C-alpha positions as CSV (number, residue, x, y, z in Angstrom):
1,M,3.3,42.3,20.7
2,R,0.1,44.1,21.6
3,I,-3.2,42.5,20.6
4,G,-6.3,44.7,20.9
5,R,-7.3,48.3,20.6
6,T,-4.4,50.3,19.4
7,L,-4.4,54.0,18.3
8,P,-2.4,55.0,15.1
9,P,-0.2,58.2,15.8
10,A,-2.0,60.1,13.2
11,A,-5.0,59.2,11.0
12,S,-7.2,60.7,8.2
13,P,-9.8,58.2,7.4
14,I,-10.8,58.0,3.7
15,G,-14.2,56.4,4.2
16,W,-16.2,54.1,1.9
17,K,-18.3,57.0,0.2
18,S,-15.1,58.6,-0.9
19,F,-13.6,55.2,-2.0
20,F,-16.6,54.9,-4.4
21,H,-16.1,58.4,-5.7
22,G,-12.5,57.3,-6.3
23,L,-13.7,54.4,-8.5
24,I,-16.1,56.7,-10.4
25,G,-13.2,59.1,-11.0
26,L,-11.3,56.4,-13.0
27,F,-14.1,56.7,-15.7
28,H,-13.9,60.5,-15.8
29,E,-10.1,61.1,-15.5
30,E,-9.9,64.6,-17.1
31,R,-12.9,65.9,-15.4
32,E,-11.9,64.7,-11.9
33,L,-8.4,65.9,-12.1
34,D,-9.5,69.5,-13.5
35,R,-12.2,69.7,-10.7
36,F,-9.8,69.0,-8.0
37,K,-7.2,71.4,-9.4
38,R,-9.9,74.2,-9.7
39,E,-11.1,73.6,-6.1
40,L,-7.6,73.8,-4.8
41,C,-6.8,77.1,-6.8
42,R,-9.9,78.6,-5.4
43,Y,-9.4,77.4,-1.9
44,F,-5.8,78.6,-1.6
45,G,-6.3,81.7,-3.7
46,K,-3.6,80.7,-6.1
47,R,-3.4,80.8,-9.8
48,H,-1.3,77.6,-10.4
49,C,-1.7,74.1,-8.9
50,F,0.2,70.9,-9.8
51,L,-0.9,67.4,-8.6
52,V,1.8,64.7,-8.0
53,S,2.2,61.4,-6.1
54,S,3.6,62.5,-2.9
55,G,4.7,65.5,-0.9
56,K,8.4,64.7,-1.6
57,A,7.7,64.5,-5.4
58,A,6.1,68.0,-5.2
59,L,9.2,69.3,-3.5
60,T,11.5,67.6,-5.9
61,L,9.6,69.0,-8.9
62,V,9.6,72.5,-7.4
63,L,13.5,72.3,-6.7
64,Q,14.1,71.0,-10.2
65,A,12.2,73.8,-11.7
66,L,14.1,76.4,-9.7
67,K,17.3,74.7,-10.6
68,E,16.6,75.1,-14.2
69,Q,15.8,78.9,-13.7
70,Y,19.0,79.5,-11.6
71,P,21.5,76.9,-12.7
72,D,24.4,78.8,-10.8
73,R,22.6,78.3,-7.4
74,T,22.8,75.0,-5.5
75,E,22.1,75.4,-1.9
76,V,18.9,74.9,0.0
77,I,18.5,75.8,3.7
78,I,16.3,73.5,5.8
79,P,15.8,73.2,9.6
80,A,18.3,70.7,11.1
81,Y,15.3,68.7,12.6
82,T,12.5,68.0,10.0
83,C,11.0,65.3,8.1
84,Y,13.6,63.0,6.0
85,S,11.6,63.3,2.9
86,V,12.9,66.9,2.7
87,P,16.6,66.1,2.4
88,S,15.8,63.3,0.1
89,A,14.0,65.5,-2.3
90,I,16.9,68.0,-2.2
91,V,19.4,65.2,-3.1
92,R,17.1,63.8,-5.6
93,A,16.9,67.3,-7.3
94,G,20.7,67.4,-7.4
95,L,21.1,70.2,-4.8
96,E,23.1,70.8,-1.8
97,I,21.6,70.7,1.8
98,K,22.5,73.5,4.2
99,L,21.2,73.1,7.8
100,C,20.2,75.7,10.3
101,D,19.6,75.0,13.8
102,L,16.2,75.5,15.5
103,A,15.3,78.4,17.8
104,E,14.9,77.4,21.4
105,N,11.8,75.3,22.1
106,S,10.6,75.8,18.5
107,F,10.6,73.8,15.1
108,D,11.4,77.2,13.4
109,F,14.9,78.5,12.3
110,N,17.4,80.1,14.6
111,Y,17.0,83.4,12.8
112,E,20.3,84.8,13.9
113,Q,22.2,81.8,12.5
114,L,19.9,82.0,9.4
115,A,20.7,85.6,8.6
116,T,24.4,84.7,8.1
117,M,23.5,81.8,5.8
118,L,21.3,84.1,3.6
119,E,24.5,85.8,2.4
120,S,25.6,82.9,0.3
121,E,25.7,83.8,-3.5
122,R,24.9,80.0,-4.2
123,L,21.7,80.1,-2.3
124,L,18.6,78.9,-4.2
125,A,16.0,78.3,-1.7
126,V,15.0,78.4,2.0
127,L,12.3,75.8,3.3
128,P,10.4,77.1,6.4
129,T,8.5,74.1,7.8
130,H,5.1,73.8,9.4
131,L,5.9,70.7,11.5
132,F,2.8,68.9,12.6
133,G,0.9,72.2,11.6
134,L,2.8,74.4,14.0
135,P,3.4,77.6,12.0
136,A,6.8,78.8,11.0
137,D,7.3,82.5,10.7
138,V,7.3,82.8,6.9
139,V,6.5,86.6,6.9
140,R,9.6,87.3,9.0
141,L,11.7,85.0,6.6
142,K,10.6,86.7,3.4
143,E,11.4,90.1,5.1
144,M,15.0,89.0,5.8
145,I,15.6,87.9,2.2
146,T,16.7,90.6,0.0
147,D,17.9,88.8,-3.1
148,P,14.9,88.2,-5.4
149,Q,16.5,85.0,-6.8
150,V,16.3,83.2,-3.4
151,K,12.9,81.6,-3.2
152,V,10.9,80.6,-0.1
153,I,9.5,77.1,-0.5
154,E,6.8,76.7,2.1
155,D,6.8,73.1,3.5
156,A,3.1,72.7,4.4
157,A,3.1,69.0,4.0
158,Q,1.6,68.5,7.4
159,A,-0.6,71.7,7.5
160,M,-3.0,71.5,4.6
161,G,-6.0,73.7,5.4
162,S,-4.5,75.3,8.5
163,E,-4.6,78.9,9.0
164,W,-2.5,81.3,11.2
165,Q,-3.2,85.0,11.7
166,G,-5.7,85.0,8.9
167,K,-3.5,83.3,6.4
168,K,-3.6,79.9,5.0
169,L,-0.3,78.1,5.6
170,G,1.5,77.1,2.3
171,T,0.4,80.2,0.5
172,I,2.7,82.8,2.2
173,G,5.8,81.8,0.5
174,D,6.8,81.9,-3.2
175,V,5.5,78.4,-3.6
176,G,4.0,76.0,-1.2
177,F,3.5,72.3,-1.2
178,F,1.2,69.8,0.7
179,S,1.1,66.1,1.3
180,L,-1.9,63.9,0.8
181,G,-0.2,60.8,2.5
182,R,-1.7,58.7,5.1
183,G,-1.8,60.4,8.5
184,K,-1.7,64.0,7.0
185,A,-4.4,66.6,7.4
186,F,-6.4,65.1,4.7
187,S,-5.4,61.8,2.6
188,T,-5.8,60.3,-0.8
189,V,-3.7,57.3,0.3
190,E,-0.7,59.3,-1.2
191,G,-0.4,62.5,-3.2
192,G,1.3,65.9,-3.2
193,I,0.2,69.4,-4.3
194,I,2.0,72.4,-5.4
195,V,0.5,76.0,-5.4
196,T,2.1,79.3,-6.6
197,D,1.3,82.6,-8.1
198,D,4.7,82.8,-9.8
199,D,4.0,82.7,-13.3
200,L,7.5,82.1,-14.5
201,L,7.9,79.3,-12.1
202,A,4.7,77.8,-13.1
203,V,5.8,77.5,-16.8
204,T,8.9,75.8,-15.6
205,L,7.0,73.5,-13.4
206,Q,4.6,72.7,-16.3
207,K,7.5,71.5,-18.3
208,Q,8.9,69.5,-15.5
209,F,5.4,68.0,-14.8
210,E,5.0,67.0,-18.4
211,E,8.0,64.7,-18.1
212,I,6.9,62.6,-15.2
213,E,4.7,59.5,-15.9
214,N,1.2,58.6,-15.1
215,Y,0.2,56.0,-12.6
216,G,0.0,52.6,-14.6
217,Y,-2.8,50.0,-14.2
218,A,-0.8,48.0,-11.5
219,D,-0.3,51.2,-9.5
220,I,-3.9,52.1,-9.7
221,L,-4.9,48.5,-8.5
222,K,-2.3,49.0,-5.6
223,L,-3.8,52.2,-4.6
224,I,-7.4,50.7,-4.7
225,M,-6.3,47.9,-2.5
226,Y,-4.4,50.2,-0.1
227,S,-7.4,52.4,0.4
228,V,-9.5,49.4,1.2
229,A,-6.8,48.4,3.8
230,L,-6.7,51.8,5.1
231,N,-10.4,52.1,5.5
232,M,-10.5,48.9,7.6
233,L,-7.1,48.8,9.4
234,L,-6.7,52.3,10.7
235,R,-9.5,51.7,13.0
236,P,-8.2,51.2,16.6
237,N,-9.8,47.9,17.0
238,L,-7.7,46.5,14.0
239,F,-4.7,48.8,13.7
240,W,-2.7,46.3,15.9
241,I,-2.7,43.9,12.9
242,P,-0.6,45.9,10.5
243,K,1.4,47.2,13.3
244,A,2.5,43.8,14.3
245,I,3.6,43.0,10.8
246,P,7.4,43.6,10.7
247,F,7.8,44.1,7.0
248,L,5.2,46.9,6.8
249,K,7.7,49.0,9.2
250,L,4.9,51.2,10.4
251,G,6.4,54.1,12.4
252,E,9.8,53.9,10.9
253,T,11.5,56.8,9.4
254,I,13.6,55.8,6.3
255,F,15.7,58.1,4.2
256,D,15.0,57.0,0.6
257,L,16.1,58.5,-2.7
258,H,14.1,56.2,-4.9
259,F,10.7,57.3,-4.4
260,P,8.3,57.4,-7.4
261,M,7.6,60.8,-9.3
262,K,4.1,60.4,-10.9
263,K,1.2,62.6,-11.8
264,L,-1.8,62.2,-9.4
265,S,-4.4,59.7,-10.7
266,A,-8.0,60.2,-11.3
267,F,-8.8,57.6,-8.7
268,Q,-7.0,59.9,-6.0
269,A,-8.8,62.9,-7.3
270,G,-12.2,61.0,-6.9
271,L,-11.2,60.2,-3.4
272,A,-10.9,64.0,-2.7
273,K,-14.5,64.6,-3.6
274,D,-16.0,67.1,-1.1
275,W,-12.5,67.4,0.4
276,V,-13.3,71.0,1.9
277,P,-16.0,70.0,4.4
278,R,-14.1,66.7,5.4
279,L,-10.9,68.6,5.9
280,R,-12.8,71.0,8.2
281,E,-14.5,68.2,10.1
282,F,-11.0,66.6,10.8
283,R,-9.6,69.9,11.8
284,N,-12.4,70.6,14.3
285,I,-12.2,67.2,15.9
286,R,-8.4,67.5,16.2
287,Q,-8.8,71.0,17.8
288,K,-11.3,69.6,20.3
289,N,-8.8,66.8,21.3
290,I,-5.9,69.2,21.6
291,R,-7.8,71.3,24.0
292,Q,-8.6,68.0,26.1
293,W,-5.0,67.2,26.1
294,I,-4.1,70.8,27.3
295,K,-6.3,70.4,30.4
296,F,-4.2,67.5,31.7
297,I,-0.6,68.1,30.4
298,S,1.9,70.3,32.4
299,K,2.5,73.7,30.7
300,S,6.2,73.1,31.1
301,Q,5.9,70.0,28.7
302,M,4.4,72.2,25.9
303,P,7.0,74.9,25.3
304,F,5.8,75.2,21.6
305,F,2.6,77.1,22.6
306,Q,2.8,80.8,23.4
307,N,-0.7,81.6,22.8
308,D,-4.1,81.0,24.8
309,A,-5.7,77.7,24.2
310,K,-8.6,79.4,22.3
311,D,-6.0,80.3,19.6
312,L,-4.3,77.0,19.0
313,P,-2.5,75.9,15.8
314,E,-4.3,73.4,13.8
315,L,-2.1,70.4,14.5
316,I,-2.1,66.9,13.1
317,R,-0.2,65.6,16.2
318,L,0.4,67.4,19.5
319,P,4.1,67.8,20.1
320,I,5.4,67.8,23.7
321,L,8.8,67.7,25.4
322,L,9.7,65.5,28.2
323,S,12.5,66.3,30.5
324,N,15.1,64.0,29.0
325,L,15.7,60.9,26.9
326,E,15.3,58.2,29.5
327,K,12.0,59.6,30.5
328,R,10.9,59.9,27.1
329,N,11.8,56.1,26.4
330,C,10.0,54.9,29.5
331,F,6.9,56.8,28.7
332,L,6.9,55.6,25.0
333,A,7.3,52.0,26.1
334,E,4.4,52.0,28.6
335,N,2.3,54.0,26.0
336,E,3.1,51.4,23.5
337,R,2.1,48.6,25.9
338,Q,-1.3,50.3,26.3
339,G,-1.7,51.0,22.6
340,L,-2.4,54.7,23.2
341,G,-0.6,56.1,20.0
342,A,2.2,58.2,21.3
343,A,5.3,58.2,19.0
344,I,8.5,59.9,18.3
345,A,8.5,62.0,15.2
346,Y,12.0,61.4,13.5
347,P,14.8,59.3,15.1
348,N,17.4,62.0,14.7
349,I,18.6,65.3,13.1
350,I,19.2,65.6,9.6
351,S,23.2,65.7,10.0
352,E,23.1,62.3,11.8
353,I,21.4,60.5,9.0
354,T,23.9,57.9,8.0
355,E,24.1,59.1,4.4
356,F,24.9,62.7,5.6
357,S,27.1,62.2,8.8
358,A,30.3,62.7,7.0
359,S,29.3,65.9,5.2
360,F,28.3,67.6,8.6
361,S,31.1,66.2,10.6
362,G,32.0,68.7,13.4
363,Q,28.7,70.8,12.9
364,E,26.5,71.1,16.1
365,Y,22.8,71.7,16.0
366,S,22.2,71.8,19.8
367,E,18.7,72.8,19.8
368,A,17.6,70.3,17.2
369,K,19.4,67.7,19.0
370,T,17.6,68.4,22.1
371,I,14.2,68.3,20.4
372,A,15.1,64.9,18.8
373,Q,15.9,63.4,22.1
374,R,13.0,64.8,24.2
375,L,10.1,65.1,21.8
376,I,7.1,62.9,21.6
377,T,3.7,63.5,19.6
378,L,0.4,62.5,21.0
379,P,-2.5,61.5,18.7
380,V,-5.3,64.0,18.2
381,H,-7.3,62.5,15.3
382,V,-10.8,61.3,14.7
383,F,-10.3,58.0,16.6
384,V,-8.9,59.4,19.9
385,N,-11.5,59.6,22.8
386,R,-11.3,61.2,26.2
387,D,-10.3,57.9,28.1
388,D,-7.3,57.5,25.6
389,I,-6.2,61.0,26.7
390,L,-6.7,60.4,30.4
391,N,-4.8,57.1,30.3
392,S,-1.9,58.7,28.4
393,T,-1.6,61.7,30.8
394,R,-1.3,59.5,33.8
395,L,2.1,58.2,32.2
396,T,3.6,61.6,32.0
């Protein structure tokens, strides 16, 4: 167990000023929630916005609404390597997961394979994912879809505020969602956002939204306590404490169907006071740190970047590929010993999650498997300094 300065893999600190805005928000519930919704609609240029308790709650709500609109359609296509929250939301919504392999050295779809999958008459939606903020080609996907009943749900859970080629990620598909969880681009402890211009979908979403419950008093108290803990313990000098507590399971990826579905609270809306300049500040710091990393890391380890370093994606973690699984594990062990914040993303591809392994027996997703075995992510958040980057790069 390490005792001493330890970097979290990702971090979006809340700050004490925002914490007090959250407390004030409890006394102005309707005003704070309306303010946050108006700001989000204006920022993303969308007519409709819904605020819920997590990114996976947001995705579940969207899928339930689409299922109600198109009851004969049950299939949802996702990348074979993605966050476990995505398949958990699909199952929670009572729908069927269809996996598409990744393109080589990419988190985006293998579009040749995807083209054949789009022919299914039972297809309801496709989920392009901006993993770590790395943009998926949503424009290309929309051009491929000819059936107006097949919807593009843009997974921008890890890309709030990011732009690519002049467009905000999360606003290109038929509907987009974001996460406000710990370690995302911006955090209110937990939370989820849905944005869309689809008026018919918004009507169904509103009906689904009204059926979920509010945070109770005990839930609010837990959020308050958690925000205090995050303000203190996310800092590198103290992060080793929660990391050393086994039952917190920090860094573990768990497939869970029993997540809460709630409306965002006024406390969380209050935490988001002045969120736009804070989001911009975090993004600028991450971009600066990414450029520092790129100076020291071999180009062969960063196949995800096809562009000049002056035009980098706005990432919440920097993904790189090591040459093989053994080298990855050795690097992570030494990095962990020094508390430098490197981590894997997800332990395996979706088809090898225990709950799904029988359903996808005999199906191979070779590129997704390669990514799962070789990928590490490097921290780029506000607590990272130049010495951290230099010490980590000496290990690669």
